[in-house]
C-alpha positions in Angstrom: 66.3 102.6 138.5 67.1 99.1 137.3 70.3 97.5 138.5 70.3 94.2 136.7 72.8 94.0 133.8 71.1 93.0 130.6 72.8 90.2 128.9 74.5 91.0 125.7 76.0 88.1 123.8 79.8 87.8 123.8 81.6 85.6 121.4 84.7 83.6 122.3 87.4 83.3 119.7 86.3 79.8 118.7 82.6 80.6 118.6 80.7 80.8 115.3 80.7 84.2 113.6 77.4 86.0 113.8 77.1 86.9 110.1 74.1 89.2 110.6 75.8 91.1 113.3 79.0 91.5 111.2 76.9 92.7 108.3 75.3 95.3 110.5 78.7 96.5 111.8 79.8 96.8 108.2 76.7 98.9 107.3 77.0 101.2 110.3 80.8 101.8 109.8 79.9 104.4 107.2 76.5 105.6 108.5 77.6 105.9 112.1 81.4 106.3 112.0 81.6 107.5 115.6 80.5 104.0 116.7 83.2 101.4 117.0 82.5 97.9 115.6 82.7 96.3 119.0 80.1 98.8 120.3 77.4 97.4 117.9 75.8 94.4 119.6 72.5 92.5 119.4 70.0 94.0 121.8 67.6 92.3 124.2 64.8 93.1 121.7 64.5 90.9 118.7 65.1 92.8 115.4 67.0 95.7 117.1 70.8 96.1 117.3 72.3 98.1 120.2 74.8 100.9 119.3 76.8 102.7 121.9 78.9 105.9 121.9 80.2 106.6 125.4 77.2 106.4 127.7 74.8 107.2 124.8 72.8 104.2 123.6 70.6 103.8 120.5 68.9 101.0 118.7 69.1 100.2 115.0 66.4 98.3 113.0 67.5 95.0 111.4 67.4 96.6 107.9 69.9 99.3 109.1 67.6 102.1 108.0 66.4 103.5 111.3 68.1 104.4 114.5 66.1 105.0 117.7 67.7 107.1 120.4 66.2 106.5 123.8 65.7 104.1 126.7 64.7 100.5 126.3 62.6 98.7 128.9 61.0 95.3 129.2 57.2 95.8 129.7 56.8 92.2 131.1 59.1 92.6 134.1 59.9 96.4 134.3 63.6 95.9 133.5 65.2 99.1 132.4 67.6 97.6 129.9 69.5 100.7 128.8 70.1 101.8 132.3 71.6 98.4 133.1 73.8 98.5 130.0 75.0 102.0 131.0 75.9 100.8 134.5 77.7 97.8 133.0 79.8 100.1 130.8 80.7 102.5 133.7 81.8 99.5 135.7 84.0 98.2 132.9 85.7 101.7 132.5 86.5 102.2 136.2 87.8 98.7 136.5 90.3 99.5 133.8 91.5 102.5 135.8 91.7 100.9 139.3 95.4 100.1 139.1 96.1 103.9 139.2 93.5 104.7 141.8 94.4 106.0 145.3 92.7 103.6 147.7 91.3 103.9 151.2 90.2 100.5 152.4 89.8 98.1 155.3 92.0 95.0 155.4 89.1 93.0 154.0 86.8 95.2 151.8 83.5 93.5 151.0 82.6 96.0 148.3 84.2 98.9 146.5 83.1 102.3 145.3 85.0 104.5 142.9 84.9 108.3 143.4 85.9 110.9 140.9 87.1 113.7 143.1 88.6 117.2 143.1 90.6 118.6 146.1 89.0 122.0 145.4 85.5 120.7 145.7 83.7 121.4 149.0 81.4 118.4 148.8 84.3 116.1 147.9 85.8 117.2 151.3 82.6 116.4 153.1 82.4 113.0 151.5 86.0 112.2 152.3 85.2 112.7 156.0 82.8 109.7 155.7 85.6 107.4 154.3 86.7 106.1 157.8 83.1 105.1 158.5 82.7 103.5 155.1 85.8 101.5 155.8 84.4 100.3 159.1 81.4 99.1 157.2 83.5 97.1 154.8 83.4 99.5 151.9 86.7 100.3 150.1 87.1 103.7 148.3 89.1 104.1 145.1 89.8 107.7 144.2 90.2 109.0 140.6 90.7 112.6 139.6 88.3 114.8 137.7 87.6 118.6 137.5 84.7 120.2 135.9 87.1 123.1 134.9 88.9 120.8 132.5 92.5 120.3 131.7 94.6 122.3 132.2 93.2 124.0 135.3 94.3 124.6 138.9 92.4 121.5 140.1 94.0 119.4 137.3 97.5 120.6 138.3 96.9 120.0 142.0 95.7 116.5 141.2 99.0 115.8 139.4 101.0 117.1 142.4 99.2 114.7 144.7 99.5 111.7 142.4 103.2 112.3 142.0 103.9 112.2 145.8 105.7 109.2 147.3 102.8 108.8 149.8 99.8 109.5 147.6 97.3 108.4 150.2 98.6 110.8 152.8 98.8 113.6 150.3 95.3 113.1 149.1 94.0 112.8 152.6 95.5 116.2 153.6 94.4 117.7 150.3 90.8 116.6 150.7 90.6 117.5 154.4 92.3 120.9 154.3 92.7 121.9 150.6 96.5 122.0 151.1 98.7 120.1 148.6 102.5 120.0 148.4 104.1 123.2 147.0 106.5 121.3 144.7 105.6 118.5 142.2 107.6 115.4 142.2 108.5 114.4 138.6 106.5 111.4 137.4 104.3 110.2 134.6 100.8 110.5 136.0 97.4 109.2 134.9 95.4 112.3 135.7 94.7 113.3 132.1 93.6 109.7 131.3 91.3 109.7 134.4 89.9 113.1 133.3 89.2 111.8 129.8 87.6 108.7 131.1 85.2 110.8 133.2 84.3 112.9 130.2 83.6 109.8 128.2 81.3 108.5 131.0 79.4 111.8 130.8 80.5 112.9 134.3 79.9 116.6 134.8 80.7 117.2 138.5 82.3 116.0 141.7 82.1 114.0 143.8 80.8 111.4 141.3 80.4 108.0 142.9 80.4 104.8 140.9 78.7 102.2 143.0 79.6 98.5 143.0 77.1 97.6 140.3 78.2 100.5 138.1 75.4 102.9 139.1 76.2 106.6 139.3 75.5 108.9 142.3 76.5 112.5 142.6 77.3 114.6 145.6 77.8 114.2 149.3 76.1 111.6 151.4 76.6 110.1 154.8 78.3 106.7 155.0 75.2 104.9 156.1 73.2 106.4 153.3 75.7 105.2 150.7 75.7 101.7 152.2 71.9 101.7 152.2 71.8 102.7 148.5 74.2 99.8 147.7 72.0 97.4 149.7 68.8 98.7 148.0 70.3 98.3 144.6 71.5 94.8 145.3 68.1 93.8 146.6 66.4 95.3 143.5 68.8 93.4 141.3 68.1 90.1 143.2 64.4 90.7 142.9 64.7 91.4 139.2 66.6 88.1 138.7 64.0 86.2 140.5 61.3 87.7 138.2 63.1 86.3 135.1 61.3 83.4 133.5 63.0 80.1 134.0 65.2 78.9 131.2 63.7 76.1 129.0 65.2 72.7 129.8 
């Protein structure tokens, strides 16, 4: 799996307008109405434009007539471009949710993972038992809520109860370790539905779902050292990919 994030041009407010890109966005507005304008970009391949709907990516030919649904890879260096773009998108989404995450972290976290969890999920409980060791290894954990049973559901309601407690961390800790949540819900405006919807948009279908520091997605229970090793392996692969890139022309 490729970890390097493929570069997609971004345009500052004072940058020249890409007329060809804007024309493609106009053309696709009627042909692919589910795709937002900002989710149409130039791709890494000349002559193809990238289109994204959630974590589904496709590529449109320069004449706007043909759309290709699939994974793009660079045959010269083995770069899995679509995987990298998907990782980049996941990371952007969870970064936008982190203000409402319940955190378990050391004083100085070197890296963070984001976990979509469910207090009724057995493997989520097993994973939570690894959090103290993850913290010892410098990894902070941000928890968001998701239930495969949807909303409303018992898990969805129990998540709201936890989030509305004065001590969210203690409530979630007890909930994940024992399955017990407070019997009465404190009144508050909670982000649980927004977190659920974000998970749906990301194509998440089960818990625990771990978003790694580079945006990669891992499902299920793993020991702390295995998680740290996966993070390290992905970082090493990304560094190797960068070193394989051709040097920029002077």
